[in-house]
C-alpha positions as CSV (number, residue, x, y, z in Angstrom):
1,M,28.8,-29.9,-15.9
2,L,26.6,-31.9,-13.5
3,R,23.9,-29.7,-11.9
4,R,24.0,-30.1,-8.1
5,T,20.9,-29.6,-5.9
6,F,22.5,-30.2,-2.5
7,K,23.6,-27.3,-0.4
8,Y,27.2,-26.3,-0.1
9,A,27.3,-27.1,3.6
10,K,26.4,-30.7,2.8
11,R,28.9,-30.9,0.0
12,D,31.6,-29.7,2.3
13,R,30.6,-32.4,4.9
14,L,31.0,-35.1,2.3
15,R,34.4,-33.8,1.3
16,A,35.5,-33.6,4.9
17,V,34.6,-37.2,5.5
18,F,36.8,-38.4,2.7
19,L,39.6,-36.1,3.6
20,C,39.5,-37.9,6.9
21,V,39.7,-41.4,5.4
22,S,42.4,-40.5,2.9
23,V,45.2,-40.2,5.5
24,V,47.9,-42.7,4.8
25,S,48.6,-43.4,8.5
26,V,46.3,-46.0,9.9
27,V,46.5,-44.5,13.3
28,V,45.6,-41.1,12.1
29,A,42.8,-42.5,10.0
30,L,41.4,-44.4,13.0
31,S,41.5,-41.5,15.5
32,A,40.4,-38.7,13.1
33,C,37.5,-40.6,11.7
34,A,36.2,-42.3,14.8
35,G,33.2,-40.1,14.9
36,G,32.5,-40.1,11.2
37,R,30.9,-43.6,11.3
38,E,27.9,-42.2,13.2
39,S,27.7,-38.8,11.4
40,P,24.8,-38.1,9.0
41,W,25.7,-38.5,5.3
42,V,25.0,-36.0,2.6
43,S,21.9,-36.6,0.6
44,T,22.6,-36.4,-3.1
45,F,21.4,-37.9,-6.4
46,A,21.9,-41.6,-5.9
47,S,20.3,-44.9,-6.5
48,T,20.7,-48.6,-6.0
49,L,18.3,-51.2,-7.2
50,P,16.0,-52.8,-4.7
51,G,17.9,-55.4,-2.6
52,G,21.2,-54.5,-4.2
53,V,20.5,-56.8,-7.1
54,K,21.3,-55.6,-10.6
55,S,18.3,-55.0,-12.9
56,Q,18.1,-56.4,-16.4
57,D,17.0,-52.8,-17.4
58,L,20.1,-51.1,-16.0
59,S,20.9,-49.7,-19.4
60,K,17.5,-48.2,-19.7
61,Q,17.8,-46.8,-16.2
62,A,21.1,-45.2,-17.0
63,A,19.8,-43.8,-20.3
64,A,16.8,-42.2,-18.5
65,I,19.0,-40.4,-16.0
66,P,20.8,-37.3,-17.3
67,Y,23.6,-37.3,-14.7
68,A,27.0,-39.1,-14.8
69,S,26.6,-42.6,-13.6
70,V,28.5,-45.9,-13.1
71,D,27.4,-49.5,-12.9
72,L,29.2,-50.7,-9.8
73,S,29.2,-53.8,-7.6
74,V,31.2,-54.7,-4.4
75,G,31.5,-58.5,-3.7
76,G,28.5,-59.2,-5.9
77,P,25.6,-56.9,-5.1
78,G,25.5,-53.6,-6.9
79,G,23.6,-51.2,-9.1
80,L,23.7,-47.8,-10.7
81,L,25.5,-45.0,-8.8
82,I,25.0,-41.3,-9.6
83,L,27.8,-38.8,-9.4
84,A,27.5,-36.8,-6.2
85,E,30.5,-34.5,-6.5
86,Q,33.8,-33.8,-8.1
87,A,36.7,-32.2,-6.2
88,D,40.5,-32.1,-6.7
89,G,40.5,-34.8,-9.3
90,L,38.2,-37.1,-7.3
91,T,34.7,-38.2,-8.1
92,F,32.3,-39.2,-5.3
93,W,29.6,-41.8,-5.9
94,Q,27.0,-42.5,-3.3
95,S,24.3,-45.1,-3.0
96,S,20.8,-44.6,-1.7
97,S,21.8,-46.4,1.5
98,R,24.8,-44.0,1.8
99,E,27.7,-46.3,0.9
100,T,30.2,-44.1,-1.0
101,I,32.9,-44.9,-3.6
102,V,35.6,-42.5,-4.6
103,F,37.6,-42.7,-7.8
104,R,40.6,-40.8,-8.9
105,G,40.6,-40.5,-12.7
106,G,38.4,-43.6,-12.8
107,Y,40.8,-45.6,-10.5
108,L,39.4,-46.9,-7.2
109,N,40.7,-44.5,-4.5
110,S,38.7,-45.1,-1.3
111,T,35.3,-46.2,0.1
112,R,33.1,-45.4,3.0
113,G,30.1,-47.1,4.6
114,L,30.9,-50.7,3.3
115,Q,31.5,-53.7,5.6
116,R,35.2,-53.4,4.8
117,N,36.6,-50.0,3.5
118,L,39.6,-48.9,1.5
119,L,40.7,-46.0,3.8
120,S,43.7,-44.6,2.0
121,N,45.6,-45.1,-1.2
122,R,48.9,-43.7,-2.5
123,L,50.8,-44.5,-5.7
124,T,54.4,-43.2,-6.0
125,S,57.4,-43.4,-8.1
126,G,60.7,-41.8,-7.0
127,G,58.8,-40.3,-4.1
128,E,56.4,-38.5,-6.4
129,D,52.7,-39.3,-6.8
130,I,51.9,-41.2,-10.0
131,Q,48.8,-42.1,-12.1
132,P,50.1,-45.1,-14.1
133,W,46.9,-45.4,-16.2
134,G,47.6,-41.9,-17.7
135,L,51.1,-42.9,-19.0
136,A,52.1,-44.3,-22.4
137,A,51.4,-48.0,-22.8
138,D,54.6,-48.9,-24.8
139,Q,56.2,-50.5,-21.7
140,P,55.1,-51.6,-18.2
141,V,55.1,-48.9,-15.4
142,T,56.5,-49.8,-12.0
143,Y,55.7,-47.9,-8.8
144,R,55.0,-48.3,-5.1
145,V,51.6,-48.6,-3.5
146,E,50.7,-47.7,0.1
147,R,47.2,-48.5,1.3
148,S,45.2,-48.8,4.5
149,W,41.9,-50.7,4.9
150,E,39.5,-52.3,7.4
151,D,39.6,-56.0,8.1
152,T,36.5,-58.1,8.7
153,G,36.4,-56.9,12.3
154,G,36.5,-53.3,11.3
155,Q,40.1,-52.8,12.5
156,P,42.4,-50.7,10.4
157,Q,45.3,-52.4,8.6
158,A,48.0,-51.2,6.3
159,G,50.3,-52.6,3.6
160,R,52.8,-51.7,1.0
161,A,53.4,-53.3,-2.4
162,Q,55.6,-53.1,-5.5
163,A,53.3,-52.6,-8.4
164,T,53.4,-53.1,-12.2
165,F,50.9,-51.7,-14.6
166,A,51.0,-53.2,-18.1
167,C,48.5,-52.8,-21.1
168,N,47.8,-55.1,-24.0
169,D,48.5,-53.8,-27.5
170,E,45.4,-55.4,-29.0
171,L,42.2,-53.7,-28.3
172,E,39.1,-55.5,-27.0
173,S,35.4,-54.6,-27.7
174,V,33.9,-53.9,-24.3
175,E,30.1,-53.6,-23.9
176,L,29.2,-50.8,-21.5
177,P,25.8,-49.8,-20.2
178,L,25.3,-47.1,-22.8
179,T,27.8,-47.9,-25.5
180,T,30.4,-50.3,-26.8
181,L,34.0,-49.2,-27.1
182,D,37.3,-50.7,-28.2
183,L,39.5,-50.5,-25.1
184,S,42.9,-51.6,-24.0
185,R,43.0,-54.2,-21.2
186,C,45.6,-53.2,-18.5
187,T,46.6,-55.4,-15.6
188,E,47.9,-54.0,-12.3
189,T,49.9,-56.5,-10.4
190,L,50.7,-55.8,-6.7
191,E,53.5,-57.8,-5.0
192,W,52.8,-57.1,-1.3
193,D,55.6,-56.9,1.2
194,S,53.7,-59.6,3.1
195,G,54.5,-62.0,0.2
196,E,50.9,-62.0,-1.2
197,T,49.9,-61.0,-4.7
198,T,46.8,-59.2,-6.0
199,R,45.8,-58.3,-9.5
200,S,43.3,-55.8,-10.9
201,V,42.2,-55.2,-14.5
202,L,41.4,-51.8,-15.9
203,W,40.0,-51.0,-19.4
204,R,41.2,-47.7,-20.7
205,H,40.6,-45.8,-23.9
206,P,43.6,-45.9,-26.3
207,D,43.4,-42.3,-27.3
208,T,42.6,-40.5,-24.0
209,N,43.8,-43.1,-21.4
210,R,40.6,-42.6,-19.5
211,I,39.4,-45.6,-17.5
212,W,36.0,-46.9,-18.6
213,A,35.8,-50.1,-16.6
214,G,37.6,-51.9,-13.8
215,D,37.7,-55.2,-11.8
216,A,39.8,-54.6,-8.7
217,V,40.9,-56.2,-5.5
218,A,42.4,-53.4,-3.5
219,W,44.2,-55.5,-0.8
220,P,44.9,-59.1,-0.1
221,G,41.6,-60.8,0.9
222,G,39.6,-57.7,0.0
223,P,36.3,-57.6,-1.8
224,Q,36.1,-57.6,-5.6
225,V,35.0,-54.2,-6.8
226,T,33.8,-54.0,-10.5
227,W,32.6,-50.9,-12.3
228,Q,31.7,-49.7,-15.8
229,V,31.1,-46.1,-16.8
230,A,27.5,-45.6,-18.0
231,R,27.3,-41.8,-18.6
232,P,30.8,-40.2,-18.4
233,W,31.5,-37.2,-16.3
234,W,34.3,-35.7,-18.4
């Protein structure tokens, strides 16, 4: 288990901030989090490379750090992020400049501190929450997606989409920062009620269904977020 050096009060503050932005309603998210943008962020193990540019020695950097880490980029710039906390199936990853990315089971769940943030994210089938990446890959999985996000002006927006999650039978060799694995390429296609379409790609392990890498666009016109697990947290 990851050793934490931050105090419980700071940990609770980080969790409270993301409970705030995970509300599905855009109006609630806007009003409840209005003050969070100016609040101090928790200080945890975290790093980005100078200037937000990836280093050629990222693998060496990941190998030298004993904590769970991911190689992540948003719209191009990126670096190595260190696990700050785990709570209720979520993992929190925070940069040295306090941008925070939250994954649920390795799937992009929400962000905070970016120019445009994914505020909330819900996947459902038959009215029940679903994690399609954890299901068998013998046939495509269909479900509904509800998301809210910030536009380029920082204003909250919301959208719904019909989603399909389908995985290839043939495995691909994927080079990760600290290892190379044979993984299944899965494509998530979202047909938005607005008529737009977005696609994301996830690479999951064929035995455990754990997500090891992703290349996602969370909403129409949103930034491209890519990540690879360096040192796993499970």
